[in-house]
C-alpha positions as a Markdown table, in Angstrom:
| # | Residue | x | y | z |
|---|---|---|---|---|
| 1 | Met | 58.0 | 78.5 | 109.7 |
| 2 | Leu | 59.2 | 81.5 | 111.7 |
| 3 | Thr | 59.2 | 83.6 | 108.6 |
| 4 | Ile | 55.6 | 82.7 | 107.9 |
| 5 | Leu | 54.7 | 83.7 | 111.5 |
| 6 | Gln | 56.5 | 87.0 | 111.1 |
| 7 | Ile | 54.7 | 87.7 | 107.8 |
| 8 | Phe | 51.4 | 86.9 | 109.5 |
| 9 | Gln | 52.3 | 89.2 | 112.4 |
| 10 | Val | 53.0 | 92.1 | 109.9 |
| 11 | Leu | 49.6 | 91.4 | 108.2 |
| 12 | Leu | 47.9 | 91.5 | 111.6 |
| 13 | Asn | 49.5 | 94.9 | 112.3 |
| 14 | Val | 48.3 | 96.2 | 108.9 |
| 15 | Val | 44.8 | 95.0 | 109.7 |
| 16 | Trp | 44.9 | 96.7 | 113.1 |
| 17 | Trp | 45.9 | 100.1 | 111.6 |
| 18 | Ile | 43.3 | 99.8 | 108.8 |
| 19 | Ile | 40.6 | 99.3 | 111.4 |
| 20 | Val | 41.8 | 102.2 | 113.6 |
| 21 | Val | 42.0 | 104.5 | 110.6 |
| 22 | Gln | 38.5 | 103.5 | 109.5 |
| 23 | Ala | 37.2 | 104.1 | 113.0 |
| 24 | Ile | 38.7 | 107.6 | 113.2 |
| 25 | Leu | 37.5 | 108.4 | 109.7 |
| 26 | Ser | 34.0 | 107.3 | 110.6 |
| 27 | Trp | 34.0 | 109.6 | 113.6 |
| 28 | Leu | 35.2 | 112.5 | 111.5 |
| 29 | Ile | 32.4 | 111.8 | 109.0 |
| 30 | Ala | 29.8 | 111.3 | 111.8 |
| 31 | Phe | 30.6 | 114.6 | 113.4 |
| 32 | Asn | 30.7 | 116.4 | 110.0 |
| 33 | Ile | 34.3 | 117.4 | 110.4 |
| 34 | Ile | 34.9 | 116.0 | 106.9 |
| 35 | Asn | 32.3 | 115.0 | 104.4 |
| 36 | Thr | 32.1 | 112.3 | 101.8 |
| 37 | His | 31.3 | 114.9 | 99.0 |
| 38 | Thr | 35.1 | 115.3 | 98.6 |
| 39 | Asp | 36.5 | 112.8 | 96.1 |
| 40 | Ile | 39.5 | 111.8 | 98.2 |
| 41 | Val | 37.5 | 111.2 | 101.3 |
| 42 | Arg | 34.9 | 109.2 | 99.5 |
| 43 | Thr | 37.7 | 107.1 | 97.8 |
| 44 | Val | 39.5 | 106.4 | 101.0 |
| 45 | Trp | 36.2 | 105.7 | 102.8 |
| 46 | Thr | 35.1 | 103.3 | 100.1 |
| 47 | Ala | 38.5 | 101.5 | 100.0 |
| 48 | Leu | 38.5 | 101.1 | 103.8 |
| 49 | Gln | 35.0 | 99.7 | 103.8 |
| 50 | Arg | 35.8 | 97.2 | 101.1 |
| 51 | Met | 38.9 | 96.0 | 103.0 |
| 52 | Thr | 37.1 | 95.6 | 106.4 |
| 53 | Glu | 33.6 | 94.5 | 105.4 |
| 54 | Pro | 34.7 | 90.8 | 104.9 |
| 55 | Leu | 36.1 | 90.9 | 108.4 |
| 56 | Tyr | 33.0 | 92.5 | 110.0 |
| 57 | Arg | 30.3 | 90.5 | 108.2 |
| 58 | Pro | 30.7 | 87.2 | 110.1 |
| 59 | Ile | 30.9 | 89.1 | 113.4 |
| 60 | Arg | 27.8 | 91.1 | 112.6 |
| 61 | Arg | 25.8 | 87.9 | 112.0 |
| 62 | Ile | 26.7 | 86.7 | 115.5 |
| 63 | Leu | 26.4 | 89.9 | 117.5 |
| 64 | Pro | 22.9 | 91.2 | 118.4 |
| 65 | Asp | 21.7 | 94.4 | 116.8 |
| 66 | Phe | 22.7 | 97.5 | 119.0 |
| 67 | Gly | 21.1 | 100.0 | 116.6 |
| 68 | Ala | 23.6 | 102.7 | 115.6 |
| 69 | Leu | 26.4 | 101.2 | 117.8 |
| 70 | Asp | 28.5 | 98.8 | 115.8 |
| 71 | Leu | 30.8 | 96.6 | 118.0 |
| 72 | Ser | 32.2 | 94.5 | 115.2 |
| 73 | Pro | 35.4 | 96.6 | 114.8 |
| 74 | Met | 36.1 | 96.2 | 118.5 |
| 75 | Val | 35.6 | 92.4 | 118.3 |
| 76 | Val | 37.9 | 92.2 | 115.3 |
| 77 | Leu | 40.5 | 94.2 | 117.0 |
| 78 | Leu | 40.3 | 91.9 | 120.0 |
| 79 | Ile | 40.7 | 88.9 | 117.8 |
| 80 | Val | 43.7 | 90.5 | 116.1 |
| 81 | Tyr | 45.2 | 91.3 | 119.5 |
| 82 | Ile | 44.8 | 87.8 | 120.7 |
| 83 | Leu | 46.3 | 86.3 | 117.6 |
| 84 | Ser | 49.2 | 88.8 | 117.6 |
| 85 | Asn | 50.1 | 88.7 | 121.2 |
| 86 | Ile | 49.2 | 85.2 | 122.4 |
| 87 | Val | 48.8 | 82.8 | 119.5 |
| 88 | Ile | 51.7 | 83.7 | 117.3 |
| 89 | Pro | 54.3 | 84.0 | 120.1 |
| 90 | Asn | 53.2 | 80.7 | 121.5 |
| 91 | Leu | 53.5 | 79.1 | 118.1 |
| 92 | Ala | 56.9 | 80.6 | 117.6 |
| 93 | Ala | 58.1 | 79.4 | 121.0 |
| 94 | Ser | 56.8 | 75.9 | 120.4 |
| 95 | Tyr | 58.5 | 75.8 | 117.0 |
| 96 | Ile | 61.8 | 76.9 | 118.5 |
| 97 | Thr | 61.7 | 74.5 | 121.4 |
| 98 | Ser | 60.8 | 71.6 | 119.1 |
| 99 | Gly | 64.2 | 71.8 | 117.5 |
| 100 | Tyr | 63.4 | 72.8 | 114.0 |
């Protein structure tokens, strides 16, 4: 059980970094520091969007429309933080104290 929780913790860390990299890349694209006409940028951008869109879609349905401001990455990061720092440690502690 602890191994499964550790794997889940690693996956949450990977998701965290994917979202952070996507946010930084979106700012670089928005401020025209890099452009999507470059093949590598377009490939990375498309891959990041395909990885994160299933996470953002349910959040976007719930959140009101703020126009150009998209708060769904922040909400997903908050959920990842709560799972990573509150839920998983409490599950691990309860598993250890239960004597398994």
